[in-house]
mmCIF file of the N, C-alpha and C atoms, coordinates in Angstrom:
data_MODEL
# 
_entry.id   MODEL 
# 
loop_
_atom_site.group_PDB 
_atom_site.id 
_atom_site.type_symbol 
_atom_site.label_atom_id 
_atom_site.label_alt_id 
_atom_site.label_comp_id 
_atom_site.label_asym_id 
_atom_site.label_entity_id 
_atom_site.label_seq_id 
_atom_site.pdbx_PDB_ins_code 
_atom_site.Cartn_x 
_atom_site.Cartn_y 
_atom_site.Cartn_z 
_atom_site.occupancy 
_atom_site.B_iso_or_equiv 
_atom_site.pdbx_formal_charge 
_atom_site.auth_seq_id 
_atom_site.auth_comp_id 
_atom_site.auth_asym_id 
_atom_site.auth_atom_id 
_atom_site.pdbx_PDB_model_num 
ATOM 1   N N  . MET A 1 1  ? -21.895 -5.920 5.004   1.00 0.00 ? 1  MET A N  1 
ATOM 2   C CA . MET A 1 1  ? -21.222 -5.510 3.789   1.00 0.00 ? 1  MET A CA 1 
ATOM 3   C C  . MET A 1 1  ? -21.960 -6.107 2.598   1.00 0.00 ? 1  MET A C  1 
ATOM 4   N N  . LYS A 1 2  ? -22.224 -5.289 1.608   1.00 0.00 ? 2  LYS A N  1 
ATOM 5   C CA . LYS A 1 2  ? -22.892 -5.699 0.376   1.00 0.00 ? 2  LYS A CA 1 
ATOM 6   C C  . LYS A 1 2  ? -21.886 -5.712 -0.773  1.00 0.00 ? 2  LYS A C  1 
ATOM 7   N N  . GLN A 1 3  ? -22.198 -6.461 -1.796  1.00 0.00 ? 3  GLN A N  1 
ATOM 8   C CA . GLN A 1 3  ? -21.428 -6.426 -3.028  1.00 0.00 ? 3  GLN A CA 1 
ATOM 9   C C  . GLN A 1 3  ? -22.221 -5.608 -4.035  1.00 0.00 ? 3  GLN A C  1 
ATOM 10  N N  . ILE A 1 4  ? -21.612 -4.540 -4.534  1.00 0.00 ? 4  ILE A N  1 
ATOM 11  C CA . ILE A 1 4  ? -22.308 -3.606 -5.413  1.00 0.00 ? 4  ILE A CA 1 
ATOM 12  C C  . ILE A 1 4  ? -21.516 -3.470 -6.710  1.00 0.00 ? 4  ILE A C  1 
ATOM 13  N N  . CYS A 1 5  ? -22.227 -3.398 -7.820  1.00 0.00 ? 5  CYS A N  1 
ATOM 14  C CA . CYS A 1 5  ? -21.603 -3.169 -9.120  1.00 0.00 ? 5  CYS A CA 1 
ATOM 15  C C  . CYS A 1 5  ? -22.110 -1.835 -9.666  1.00 0.00 ? 5  CYS A C  1 
ATOM 16  N N  . VAL A 1 6  ? -21.195 -0.972 -10.040 1.00 0.00 ? 6  VAL A N  1 
ATOM 17  C CA . VAL A 1 6  ? -21.541 0.323  -10.619 1.00 0.00 ? 6  VAL A CA 1 
ATOM 18  C C  . VAL A 1 6  ? -21.166 0.280  -12.095 1.00 0.00 ? 6  VAL A C  1 
ATOM 19  N N  . VAL A 1 7  ? -22.124 0.580  -12.961 1.00 0.00 ? 7  VAL A N  1 
ATOM 20  C CA . VAL A 1 7  ? -21.877 0.581  -14.397 1.00 0.00 ? 7  VAL A CA 1 
ATOM 21  C C  . VAL A 1 7  ? -21.608 2.016  -14.843 1.00 0.00 ? 7  VAL A C  1 
ATOM 22  N N  . GLY A 1 8  ? -20.422 2.238  -15.371 1.00 0.00 ? 8  GLY A N  1 
ATOM 23  C CA . GLY A 1 8  ? -20.018 3.574  -15.810 1.00 0.00 ? 8  GLY A CA 1 
ATOM 24  C C  . GLY A 1 8  ? -19.225 4.274  -14.730 1.00 0.00 ? 8  GLY A C  1 
ATOM 25  N N  . VAL A 1 9  ? -18.006 4.667  -15.052 1.00 0.00 ? 9  VAL A N  1 
ATOM 26  C CA . VAL A 1 9  ? -17.166 5.334  -14.057 1.00 0.00 ? 9  VAL A CA 1 
ATOM 27  C C  . VAL A 1 9  ? -16.811 6.748  -14.513 1.00 0.00 ? 9  VAL A C  1 
ATOM 28  N N  . GLY A 1 10 ? -17.846 7.471  -14.924 1.00 0.00 ? 10 GLY A N  1 
ATOM 29  C CA . GLY A 1 10 ? -17.681 8.891  -15.227 1.00 0.00 ? 10 GLY A CA 1 
ATOM 30  C C  . GLY A 1 10 ? -17.811 9.684  -13.936 1.00 0.00 ? 10 GLY A C  1 
ATOM 31  N N  . TYR A 1 11 ? -18.237 10.912 -14.036 1.00 0.00 ? 11 TYR A N  1 
ATOM 32  C CA . TYR A 1 11 ? -18.346 11.759 -12.852 1.00 0.00 ? 11 TYR A CA 1 
ATOM 33  C C  . TYR A 1 11 ? -19.297 11.173 -11.805 1.00 0.00 ? 11 TYR A C  1 
ATOM 34  N N  . VAL A 1 12 ? -20.452 10.718 -12.219 1.00 0.00 ? 12 VAL A N  1 
ATOM 35  C CA . VAL A 1 12 ? -21.447 10.215 -11.269 1.00 0.00 ? 12 VAL A CA 1 
ATOM 36  C C  . VAL A 1 12 ? -21.097 8.821  -10.782 1.00 0.00 ? 12 VAL A C  1 
ATOM 37  N N  . GLY A 1 13 ? -20.772 7.920  -11.698 1.00 0.00 ? 13 GLY A N  1 
ATOM 38  C CA . GLY A 1 13 ? -20.504 6.534  -11.331 1.00 0.00 ? 13 GLY A CA 1 
ATOM 39  C C  . GLY A 1 13 ? -19.302 6.382  -10.425 1.00 0.00 ? 13 GLY A C  1 
ATOM 40  N N  . LEU A 1 14 ? -18.221 7.094  -10.724 1.00 0.00 ? 14 LEU A N  1 
ATOM 41  C CA . LEU A 1 14 ? -17.013 6.986  -9.907  1.00 0.00 ? 14 LEU A CA 1 
ATOM 42  C C  . LEU A 1 14 ? -17.247 7.540  -8.508  1.00 0.00 ? 14 LEU A C  1 
ATOM 43  N N  . PHE A 1 15 ? -17.939 8.663  -8.430  1.00 0.00 ? 15 PHE A N  1 
ATOM 44  C CA . PHE A 1 15 ? -18.253 9.252  -7.124  1.00 0.00 ? 15 PHE A CA 1 
ATOM 45  C C  . PHE A 1 15 ? -19.161 8.316  -6.318  1.00 0.00 ? 15 PHE A C  1 
ATOM 46  N N  . THR A 1 16 ? -20.157 7.743  -6.973  1.00 0.00 ? 16 THR A N  1 
ATOM 47  C CA . THR A 1 16 ? -21.073 6.815  -6.309  1.00 0.00 ? 16 THR A CA 1 
ATOM 48  C C  . THR A 1 16 ? -20.333 5.582  -5.806  1.00 0.00 ? 16 THR A C  1 
ATOM 49  N N  . ALA A 1 17 ? -19.468 5.020  -6.647  1.00 0.00 ? 17 ALA A N  1 
ATOM 50  C CA . ALA A 1 17 ? -18.692 3.843  -6.255  1.00 0.00 ? 17 ALA A CA 1 
ATOM 51  C C  . ALA A 1 17 ? -17.802 4.148  -5.060  1.00 0.00 ? 17 ALA A C  1 
ATOM 52  N N  . ALA A 1 18 ? -17.179 5.316  -5.065  1.00 0.00 ? 18 ALA A N  1 
ATOM 53  C CA . ALA A 1 18 ? -16.304 5.695  -3.948  1.00 0.00 ? 18 ALA A CA 1 
ATOM 54  C C  . ALA A 1 18 ? -17.098 5.848  -2.650  1.00 0.00 ? 18 ALA A C  1 
ATOM 55  N N  . CYS A 1 19 ? -18.290 6.415  -2.739  1.00 0.00 ? 19 CYS A N  1 
ATOM 56  C CA . CYS A 1 19 ? -19.120 6.577  -1.541  1.00 0.00 ? 19 CYS A CA 1 
ATOM 57  C C  . CYS A 1 19 ? -19.557 5.223  -0.984  1.00 0.00 ? 19 CYS A C  1 
ATOM 58  N N  . PHE A 1 20 ? -20.001 4.323  -1.854  1.00 0.00 ? 20 PHE A N  1 
ATOM 59  C CA . PHE A 1 20 ? -20.390 2.986  -1.400  1.00 0.00 ? 20 PHE A CA 1 
ATOM 60  C C  . PHE A 1 20 ? -19.210 2.257  -0.776  1.00 0.00 ? 20 PHE A C  1 
ATOM 61  N N  . ALA A 1 21 ? -18.025 2.378  -1.383  1.00 0.00 ? 21 ALA A N  1 
ATOM 62  C CA . ALA A 1 21 ? -16.830 1.729  -0.842  1.00 0.00 ? 21 ALA A CA 1 
ATOM 63  C C  . ALA A 1 21 ? -16.466 2.320  0.520   1.00 0.00 ? 21 ALA A C  1 
ATOM 64  N N  . ASP A 1 22 ? -16.593 3.633  0.651   1.00 0.00 ? 22 ASP A N  1 
ATOM 65  C CA . ASP A 1 22 ? -16.280 4.293  1.920   1.00 0.00 ? 22 ASP A CA 1 
ATOM 66  C C  . ASP A 1 22 ? -17.211 3.824  3.037   1.00 0.00 ? 22 ASP A C  1 
ATOM 67  N N  . LEU A 1 23 ? -18.423 3.428  2.684   1.00 0.00 ? 23 LEU A N  1 
ATOM 68  C CA . LEU A 1 23 ? -19.375 2.924  3.677   1.00 0.00 ? 23 LEU A CA 1 
ATOM 69  C C  . LEU A 1 23 ? -19.122 1.467  4.044   1.00 0.00 ? 23 LEU A C  1 
ATOM 70  N N  . GLY A 1 24 ? -18.084 0.860  3.432   1.00 0.00 ? 24 GLY A N  1 
ATOM 71  C CA . GLY A 1 24 ? -17.709 -0.500 3.794   1.00 0.00 ? 24 GLY A CA 1 
ATOM 72  C C  . GLY A 1 24 ? -18.189 -1.573 2.847   1.00 0.00 ? 24 GLY A C  1 
ATOM 73  N N  . ASN A 1 25 ? -18.733 -1.183 1.719   1.00 0.00 ? 25 ASN A N  1 
ATOM 74  C CA . ASN A 1 25 ? -19.212 -2.159 0.746   1.00 0.00 ? 25 ASN A CA 1 
ATOM 75  C C  . ASN A 1 25 ? -18.089 -2.575 -0.195  1.00 0.00 ? 25 ASN A C  1 
ATOM 76  N N  . ARG A 1 26 ? -18.231 -3.772 -0.767  1.00 0.00 ? 26 ARG A N  1 
ATOM 77  C CA . ARG A 1 26 ? -17.293 -4.224 -1.794  1.00 0.00 ? 26 ARG A CA 1 
ATOM 78  C C  . ARG A 1 26 ? -17.873 -3.787 -3.134  1.00 0.00 ? 26 ARG A C  1 
ATOM 79  N N  . VAL A 1 27 ? -17.126 -2.950 -3.866  1.00 0.00 ? 27 VAL A N  1 
ATOM 80  C CA . VAL A 1 27 ? -17.656 -2.331 -5.074  1.00 0.00 ? 27 VAL A CA 1 
ATOM 81  C C  . VAL A 1 27 ? -16.830 -2.750 -6.292  1.00 0.00 ? 27 VAL A C  1 
ATOM 82  N N  . SER A 1 28 ? -17.525 -3.147 -7.351  1.00 0.00 ? 28 SER A N  1 
ATOM 83  C CA . SER A 1 28 ? -16.910 -3.396 -8.648  1.00 0.00 ? 28 SER A CA 1 
ATOM 84  C C  . SER A 1 28 ? -17.460 -2.349 -9.602  1.00 0.00 ? 28 SER A C  1 
ATOM 85  N N  . ALA A 1 29 ? -16.596 -1.870 -10.503 1.00 0.00 ? 29 ALA A N  1 
ATOM 86  C CA . ALA A 1 29 ? -17.024 -0.858 -11.460 1.00 0.00 ? 29 ALA A CA 1 
ATOM 87  C C  . ALA A 1 29 ? -16.804 -1.374 -12.876 1.00 0.00 ? 29 ALA A C  1 
ATOM 88  N N  . LEU A 1 30 ? -17.764 -1.113 -13.745 1.00 0.00 ? 30 LEU A N  1 
ATOM 89  C CA . LEU A 1 30 ? -17.685 -1.509 -15.151 1.00 0.00 ? 30 LEU A CA 1 
ATOM 90  C C  . LEU A 1 30 ? -17.765 -0.278 -16.027 1.00 0.00 ? 30 LEU A C  1 
ATOM 91  N N  . ASP A 1 31 ? -17.051 -0.330 -17.140 1.00 0.00 ? 31 ASP A N  1 
ATOM 92  C CA . ASP A 1 31 ? -17.122 0.750  -18.116 1.00 0.00 ? 31 ASP A CA 1 
ATOM 93  C C  . ASP A 1 31 ? -16.719 0.190  -19.469 1.00 0.00 ? 31 ASP A C  1 
ATOM 94  N N  . VAL A 1 32 ? -17.261 0.725  -20.548 1.00 0.00 ? 32 VAL A N  1 
ATOM 95  C CA . VAL A 1 32 ? -16.913 0.264  -21.888 1.00 0.00 ? 32 VAL A CA 1 
ATOM 96  C C  . VAL A 1 32 ? -15.547 0.783  -22.331 1.00 0.00 ? 32 VAL A C  1 
ATOM 97  N N  . ASN A 1 33 ? -15.048 1.805  -21.675 1.00 0.00 ? 33 ASN A N  1 
ATOM 98  C CA . ASN A 1 33 ? -13.750 2.389  -22.005 1.00 0.00 ? 33 ASN A CA 1 
ATOM 99  C C  . ASN A 1 33 ? -12.659 1.627  -21.246 1.00 0.00 ? 33 ASN A C  1 
ATOM 100 N N  . GLU A 1 34 ? -11.964 0.721  -21.934 1.00 0.00 ? 34 GLU A N  1 
ATOM 101 C CA . GLU A 1 34 ? -10.964 -0.126 -21.297 1.00 0.00 ? 34 GLU A CA 1 
ATOM 102 C C  . GLU A 1 34 ? -9.780  0.673  -20.755 1.00 0.00 ? 34 GLU A C  1 
ATOM 103 N N  . ILE A 1 35 ? -9.411  1.740  -21.443 1.00 0.00 ? 35 ILE A N  1 
ATOM 104 C CA . ILE A 1 35 ? -8.283  2.564  -20.995 1.00 0.00 ? 35 ILE A CA 1 
ATOM 105 C C  . ILE A 1 35 ? -8.612  3.224  -19.665 1.00 0.00 ? 35 ILE A C  1 
ATOM 106 N N  . ARG A 1 36 ? -9.841  3.665  -19.501 1.00 0.00 ? 36 ARG A N  1 
ATOM 107 C CA . ARG A 1 36 ? -10.269 4.293  -18.245 1.00 0.00 ? 36 ARG A CA 1 
ATOM 108 C C  . ARG A 1 36 ? -10.144 3.298  -17.088 1.00 0.00 ? 36 ARG A C  1 
ATOM 109 N N  . ILE A 1 37 ? -10.568 2.059  -17.305 1.00 0.00 ? 37 ILE A N  1 
ATOM 110 C CA . ILE A 1 37 ? -10.473 1.036  -16.265 1.00 0.00 ? 37 ILE A CA 1 
ATOM 111 C C  . ILE A 1 37 ? -9.016  0.710  -15.956 1.00 0.00 ? 37 ILE A C  1 
ATOM 112 N N  . GLU A 1 38 ? -8.183  0.584  -16.997 1.00 0.00 ? 38 GLU A N  1 
ATOM 113 C CA . GLU A 1 38 ? -6.760  0.315  -16.780 1.00 0.00 ? 38 GLU A CA 1 
ATOM 114 C C  . GLU A 1 38 ? -6.124  1.435  -15.959 1.00 0.00 ? 38 GLU A C  1 
ATOM 115 N N  . ASN A 1 39 ? -6.453  2.675  -16.272 1.00 0.00 ? 39 ASN A N  1 
ATOM 116 C CA . ASN A 1 39 ? -5.892  3.803  -15.532 1.00 0.00 ? 39 ASN A CA 1 
ATOM 117 C C  . ASN A 1 39 ? -6.378  3.812  -14.088 1.00 0.00 ? 39 ASN A C  1 
ATOM 118 N N  . LEU A 1 40 ? -7.630  3.458  -13.850 1.00 0.00 ? 40 LEU A N  1 
ATOM 119 C CA . LEU A 1 40 ? -8.124  3.384  -12.473 1.00 0.00 ? 40 LEU A CA 1 
ATOM 120 C C  . LEU A 1 40 ? -7.363  2.322  -11.689 1.00 0.00 ? 40 LEU A C  1 
ATOM 121 N N  . ASN A 1 41 ? -7.072  1.195  -12.327 1.00 0.00 ? 41 ASN A N  1 
ATOM 122 C CA . ASN A 1 41 ? -6.300  0.149  -11.661 1.00 0.00 ? 41 ASN A CA 1 
ATOM 123 C C  . ASN A 1 41 ? -4.885  0.612  -11.326 1.00 0.00 ? 41 ASN A C  1 
ATOM 124 N N  . LYS A 1 42 ? -4.364  1.573  -12.103 1.00 0.00 ? 42 LYS A N  1 
ATOM 125 C CA . LYS A 1 42 ? -3.042  2.143  -11.843 1.00 0.00 ? 42 LYS A CA 1 
ATOM 126 C C  . LYS A 1 42 ? -3.102  3.309  -10.853 1.00 0.00 ? 42 LYS A C  1 
ATOM 127 N N  . GLY A 1 43 ? -4.323  3.718  -10.489 1.00 0.00 ? 43 GLY A N  1 
ATOM 128 C CA . GLY A 1 43 ? -4.475  4.838  -9.558  1.00 0.00 ? 43 GLY A CA 1 
ATOM 129 C C  . GLY A 1 43 ? -4.572  6.187  -10.237 1.00 0.00 ? 43 GLY A C  1 
ATOM 130 N N  . ILE A 1 44 ? -4.793  6.199  -11.545 1.00 0.00 ? 44 ILE A N  1 
ATOM 131 C CA . ILE A 1 44 ? -4.918  7.452  -12.300 1.00 0.00 ? 44 ILE A CA 1 
ATOM 132 C C  . ILE A 1 44 ? -6.396  7.804  -12.413 1.00 0.00 ? 44 ILE A C  1 
ATOM 133 N N  . MET A 1 45 ? -6.766  8.976  -11.926 1.00 0.00 ? 45 MET A N  1 
ATOM 134 C CA . MET A 1 45 ? -8.163  9.409  -11.949 1.00 0.00 ? 45 MET A CA 1 
ATOM 135 C C  . MET A 1 45 ? -8.572  9.827  -13.365 1.00 0.00 ? 45 MET A C  1 
ATOM 136 N N  . PRO A 1 46 ? -9.748  9.377  -13.842 1.00 0.00 ? 46 PRO A N  1 
ATOM 137 C CA . PRO A 1 46 ? -10.197 9.749  -15.178 1.00 0.00 ? 46 PRO A CA 1 
ATOM 138 C C  . PRO A 1 46 ? -10.876 11.117 -15.246 1.00 0.00 ? 46 PRO A C  1 
ATOM 139 N N  . ILE A 1 47 ? -11.110 11.732 -14.105 1.00 0.00 ? 47 ILE A N  1 
ATOM 140 C CA . ILE A 1 47 ? -11.777 13.033 -14.079 1.00 0.00 ? 47 ILE A CA 1 
ATOM 141 C C  . ILE A 1 47 ? -10.934 13.995 -13.260 1.00 0.00 ? 47 ILE A C  1 
ATOM 142 N N  . ARG A 1 48 ? -11.102 15.270 -13.520 1.00 0.00 ? 48 ARG A N  1 
ATOM 143 C CA . ARG A 1 48 ? -10.356 16.291 -12.797 1.00 0.00 ? 48 ARG A CA 1 
ATOM 144 C C  . ARG A 1 48 ? -11.311 17.059 -11.890 1.00 0.00 ? 48 ARG A C  1 
ATOM 145 N N  . PHE A 1 49 ? -10.851 17.373 -10.702 1.00 0.00 ? 49 PHE A N  1 
ATOM 146 C CA . PHE A 1 49 ? -11.663 18.113 -9.756  1.00 0.00 ? 49 PHE A CA 1 
ATOM 147 C C  . PHE A 1 49 ? -11.219 19.565 -9.605  1.00 0.00 ? 49 PHE A C  1 
ATOM 148 N N  . ASP A 1 50 ? -10.055 19.900 -10.156 1.00 0.00 ? 50 ASP A N  1 
ATOM 149 C CA . ASP A 1 50 ? -9.594  21.287 -10.054 1.00 0.00 ? 50 ASP A CA 1 
ATOM 150 C C  . ASP A 1 50 ? -10.155 22.080 -11.238 1.00 0.00 ? 50 ASP A C  1 
ATOM 151 N N  . ARG A 1 51 ? -10.391 23.330 -11.013 1.00 0.00 ? 51 ARG A N  1 
ATOM 152 C CA . ARG A 1 51 ? -10.934 24.196 -12.074 1.00 0.00 ? 51 ARG A CA 1 
ATOM 153 C C  . ARG A 1 51 ? -10.019 25.385 -12.264 1.00 0.00 ? 51 ARG A C  1 
ATOM 154 N N  . LYS A 1 52 ? -8.922  25.159 -12.925 1.00 0.00 ? 52 LYS A N  1 
ATOM 155 C CA . LYS A 1 52 ? -7.955  26.239 -13.162 1.00 0.00 ? 52 LYS A CA 1 
ATOM 156 C C  . LYS A 1 52 ? -8.168  26.848 -14.503 1.00 0.00 ? 52 LYS A C  1 
# 
């Protein structure tokens, strides 16, 4: 298990962090948008995957 830090949790960073975590790594994510990080800690996704 590695410790990995992902900077930026937009579309690419969040997906990358999730993939690394799924592989068993301990992942920390950083972003300049504090509200985005707070929402992630609450389980609220900052991006939408549905295209309605």
